[in-house]
C-alpha positions in Angstrom: -222.5 107.7 -30.1 -220.2 104.8 -29.0 -217.5 105.6 -26.5 -214.4 103.5 -27.1 -211.2 103.4 -25.0 -208.0 102.9 -27.0 -205.0 102.3 -24.8 -201.6 103.0 -26.4 -198.0 102.7 -25.5 -197.1 104.3 -28.9 -195.9 101.0 -30.3 -196.8 99.8 -33.8 -198.7 96.9 -32.2 -200.8 99.4 -30.3 -201.4 101.4 -33.4 -202.5 98.2 -35.2 -205.3 97.8 -32.7 -206.3 101.4 -33.1 -206.3 101.0 -36.9 -208.5 97.9 -36.5 -211.0 99.9 -34.3 -211.2 102.7 -36.8 -211.9 100.3 -39.7 -214.4 98.3 -37.7 -216.4 101.3 -36.8 -215.9 103.4 -39.9 -219.6 103.8 -40.5 -220.6 104.6 -36.9 -220.4 107.8 -34.9 -217.8 107.2 -32.2 -216.0 109.0 -29.5 -212.5 107.5 -29.2 -210.4 108.0 -26.1 -206.7 107.7 -26.9 -205.2 106.7 -23.5 -201.6 106.6 -22.5 -200.9 105.4 -18.9 -197.7 106.8 -17.4 -197.5 104.5 -14.3 -194.1 102.7 -14.3 -191.0 102.2 -12.2 -189.5 105.6 -13.3 -192.6 107.4 -12.2 -192.4 105.7 -8.8 -188.7 106.6 -8.3 -188.7 110.0 -10.0 -192.2 111.3 -9.2 -190.8 114.9 -9.2 -190.6 114.6 -12.9 -194.3 113.8 -13.4 -195.0 117.1 -15.3 -192.3 116.3 -17.8 -193.6 112.8 -18.3 -197.1 114.1 -18.8 -196.0 116.8 -21.3 -194.0 114.2 -23.3 -197.0 111.8 -23.3 -199.4 114.5 -24.5 -197.0 115.5 -27.3 -196.9 111.8 -28.4 -200.7 111.6 -28.3 -201.0 114.8 -30.5 -198.6 113.2 -32.9 -200.6 110.0 -32.9 -203.8 112.0 -33.5 -202.2 113.7 -36.5 -201.2 110.3 -38.0 -204.8 109.1 -37.5 -206.2 112.2 -39.2 -203.9 111.7 -42.1 -204.6 108.0 -42.7 -208.3 107.9 -41.9 -209.9 111.4 -41.7 -213.4 110.1 -40.8 -216.0 112.8 -39.9 -217.9 110.1 -37.9 -215.0 109.9 -35.4 -214.1 112.3 -32.6 -211.0 111.9 -30.4 -210.1 112.7 -26.8 -206.5 112.6 -25.7 -205.8 111.4 -22.1 -202.5 111.0 -20.3 -202.8 109.5 -16.8 -200.7 108.2 -13.9 -203.3 105.5 -13.2 -202.4 102.0 -14.0 -204.4 100.7 -17.1 -206.7 98.5 -15.1 -207.4 101.4 -12.7 -208.4 103.6 -15.6 -210.7 101.0 -17.0 -212.3 100.3 -13.7 -212.9 104.0 -13.0 -214.4 104.7 -16.5 -216.6 101.6 -16.3 -217.8 102.6 -12.8 -218.6 106.1 -14.1 -220.2 104.7 -17.3 -217.9 106.6 -19.6 -217.0 103.8 -22.1 -218.9 101.2 -24.1 -215.9 99.1 -25.1 -212.1 98.8 -24.7 -210.0 97.9 -27.8 -206.3 97.1 -27.4 -203.4 95.1 -28.8 -202.2 91.9 -27.3 -198.6 93.0 -27.3 -196.7 96.2 -27.1 -193.3 97.6 -27.7 -190.3 95.3 -27.6 -186.7 95.7 -26.6 -187.5 96.9 -23.1 -188.4 100.4 -24.3 -191.9 100.1 -22.9 -193.8 97.6 -20.7 -195.1 94.8 -22.8 -198.8 95.0 -23.5 -199.2 91.2 -23.2 -199.5 91.1 -19.5 -201.5 94.3 -19.5 -204.0 92.9 -21.9 -204.5 89.7 -20.0 -204.9 91.6 -16.7 -207.4 94.0 -18.4 -209.5 91.1 -19.7 -209.6 89.6 -16.2 -210.7 92.7 -14.4 -212.8 94.6 -17.1 -216.5 94.8 -16.4 -217.2 96.1 -19.9 -216.6 94.4 -23.3 -213.0 94.2 -24.2 -211.6 93.4 -27.7 -208.0 92.3 -28.0 -206.3 92.6 -31.4 -203.2 90.3 -32.1 -200.0 91.8 -33.3 -199.9 92.4 -37.0 -203.5 91.3 -37.5 -204.9 93.3 -40.4 -208.5 94.3 -40.5 -210.9 92.2 -42.6 -214.6 92.2 -42.7 -216.3 89.7 -40.4 -217.6 86.5 -41.9 -217.2 83.9 -39.2 -217.7 84.7 -35.5 -216.8 81.9 -33.1 -218.7 82.0 -29.8 -217.4 79.4 -27.3 -219.5 78.2 -24.5 -220.1 75.3 -22.1 -223.9 76.0 -22.1 -223.7 76.1 -18.3 -225.2 79.5 -17.6 -228.5 81.4 -18.2 -227.4 83.7 -21.0 -228.3 87.4 -20.3 -230.1 89.3 -23.0 -227.4 91.9 -22.9 -224.7 89.4 -23.9 -226.8 87.7 -26.6 -228.0 91.0 -28.0 -224.4 92.2 -28.2 -223.3 89.2 -30.2 -226.5 89.1 -32.4 -226.3 92.9 -33.2 -222.6 92.5 -34.1 -223.3 89.6 -36.4 -226.3 91.4 -38.0 -224.4 94.6 -38.7 -221.5 92.8 -40.3 -223.6 90.1 -42.1 -221.5 87.5 -40.3 -222.3 84.0 -39.3 -222.2 82.9 -35.6 -220.6 79.5 -35.0 -221.5 78.4 -31.4 -218.8 75.9 -30.3 -218.7 73.6 -27.3 -215.3 72.1 -26.4 -216.4 68.5 -25.8 -214.4 66.5 -23.4 -216.4 63.3 -23.9 -219.2 64.2 -21.5 -222.8 64.4 -22.7 -224.7 67.6 -22.2 -227.1 67.6 -19.2 -230.6 68.9 -19.2 -229.6 72.5 -18.2 -227.0 72.6 -21.0 -229.5 71.3 -23.5 -231.9 74.0 -22.5 -229.3 76.7 -22.8 -228.4 75.5 -26.3 -232.1 75.6 -27.2 -232.4 79.1 -25.8 -229.4 80.2 -28.0 -231.0 78.6 -31.0 -234.2 80.6 -30.5 -232.4 83.9 -29.8 -230.3 83.6 -32.9 -233.2 82.3 -35.0 -233.0 85.2 -37.5 -229.2 85.4 -37.6 -227.2 82.8 -39.5 -225.7 80.4 -37.0 -224.8 76.8 -36.3 -223.7 74.6 -33.4 -220.5 72.7 -33.2 -218.9 70.2 -30.8 -215.1 69.8 -31.0 -213.4 66.9 -29.2 -210.1 68.2 -27.8 -208.4 68.2 -24.4 -208.6 72.0 -23.9 -210.6 75.0 -25.1 -207.6 76.6 -26.9 -207.0 73.3 -28.7 -210.6 73.1 -29.7 -210.5 76.7 -31.0 -207.4 76.0 -33.0 -209.0 72.8 -34.5 -212.2 74.8 -35.5 -210.1 77.6 -37.1 -208.4 75.1 -39.4 -211.6 74.6 -41.4 -213.6 77.8 -40.8 -211.0 80.6 -40.6 -212.3 82.6 -37.6 -212.5 86.4 -37.9 -213.6 87.0 -34.3 -213.5 84.9 -31.1 -216.1 85.7 -28.4 -216.1 84.4 -24.8 -218.2 85.3 -21.8 -216.4 85.9 -18.5 -218.7 84.2 -16.0 -219.0 84.7 -12.3 -217.3 81.6 -11.0 -215.9 79.8 -8.0 -212.3 80.5 -7.0 -211.0 77.3 -8.7 -213.0 78.1 -11.8 -211.6 81.6 -12.0 -208.1 80.2 -11.9 -209.0 77.8 -14.7 -210.6 80.5 -16.8 -207.6 82.8 -16.2 -205.3 80.1 -17.6 -207.5 79.9 -20.7 -207.4 83.7 -21.1 -203.6 83.6 -20.6 -203.1 81.0 -23.3 -205.5 82.6 -25.8 -204.4 86.2 -25.0 -200.7 85.4 -25.6 -201.2 83.2 -28.6 -204.3 84.6 -30.4 -204.3 84.6 -34.1 -207.5 86.5 -34.5 -209.4 89.3 -32.6 -210.7 88.1 -29.2 -213.8 89.7 -27.6 -214.6 89.1 -23.9 -218.0 90.0 -22.6 -218.5 90.5 -18.8 -221.0 88.4 -16.9 -222.7 91.5 -15.6 -225.1 93.4 -17.8 -223.3 96.5 -18.9 -225.3 99.4 -20.4 -223.7 102.9 -19.9 -226.9 104.5 -21.1 -228.8 103.4 -18.0 
């Protein structure tokens, strides 16, 4: 049974991500954890009111669960309600460390008007620190069956079987095609990159896939250009172990995609992640 963490700030954008998750896994047995994190400035200043905050949070989670039951009512799905004073990234780190979750699914934005902390920065931070797969769903993106999966890569790493199996299994279950894209900045692939490309071709041999080079000045621009002709349903990137400078560059890409994404964005960790082992 898959164990999926669903953070919520009770905004419609957060519910949209939850709705996407329930549609996506409608045919699979899943244990969903509805998580509301209470850590904020009020909690720091008025910590004596923590019981009141927690009670209010749990009431909202119960109300959310009733809404889900009314709209979906799927016997494959079980729910756990969690209210915590951890920050979101702390909760993710702890649950990953204890192998309690397989995936995090969350919205890219949250409530507006200052009522709640915006999810935008939370999502980007969660992507940067999460050592498990994390799927970010853009605001107002409505679920549709996967047809085109865009996997962006520089072909600069030895792909782990965990990462490739995750992508392949996802495509096979949804009967989707994998489009492997290299953002080409005018530099020819070296021998290692060519070998990585060949390894991918062999691994995806029984899954519909193709390879694409897009000549643009940045990865987000290349993704946007590719989407014009192929209508991406899911973007996948691998978060590699990198040097300090490369981490900064990768973070800037995550920031730009995270705040401007027009389609779901799945980030896989560089580390092999298998909660069953």
